[in-house]
N, C-alpha and C positions, 0 to 999 in steps of 0.2 A: 703930721708927725706927733703933735702934742697928745692926741688921744692914746696912741700906742707907742709912746716913747720907749717903753721897756723892750720893745722888739729890737731896737737898734743897739741898746747897751747891755742886754742880757741880765737885767736886774732880777726880774721875776716873771714867771709865766702868767699868761692870762687864763683864767678858768672859763671853759665854755661847756655849757650843757649839751650833751650829745643827742638828747631826745629819744624818741621811740623807734626811729627808722635808722637806716644806714647813715653813717656820718663820716665824712672825710675832712679832716682839719685843714684849714688854710694856714700855712706856716708849718713849723715842725712841732709835732706832739712828743713831749718828753716824758709822758706818764699820764695817769688818770686816777681819779678818786671814785670809789664805789660807796654810795650811801647805804643801800640795802643789799645784803648778801645775795649771791647767785652766780650764775655763769656769765662770763663776758667773752664774746667771740670777736676777734680782731685780726687784722693783717699787720705783720711786722716783718720787714725785710723780705717781702714776697711770700711769707709763710702764714697760712691761716691757723690761728691758735684759739682754742677754747679752754678756759680754766675757770675754776670756782674760786671766788673771792669772798672775804668776810665783810660784815657790816663795817662801815667807816674805815675801809682799807685804802691806803695810798700806795700806788704801784708806780715805780719808776722804770720806764722802758720806752723805746721808740715805737710809735704806733702810726702806721700809714692810713688805716681806716678802721672804723668800728662797724660791726655787722649786726643787724637786727636779728637775723636768723641765728639761733643758738644762744642768744643772750636772754637771760632771765633776771639778772641783777637790774636794779633801778637806781635812779639818782646818780648817773655816771657823768662826771665832768672831766673833760680833757684838759691837760695842762699844755698850753700852746705858747711857743716862743717865736 
């Protein structure tokens, strides 16, 4: 529990790099950060969504999984609790 103590008390999310492929967070993803602008394709509440985001943009939303197909943005980090 010591390594991920914030998971039990909700203090702050853990930032996890999503990488270049499909990525499904372990835990609840409450948003993501985009380092380099482009499209991000993801599933939220069963809906597949593709939107264009700016450099250094922080997005708050629930994400079930990130999709490599349709994603052109890079440096994406999921915020997981």
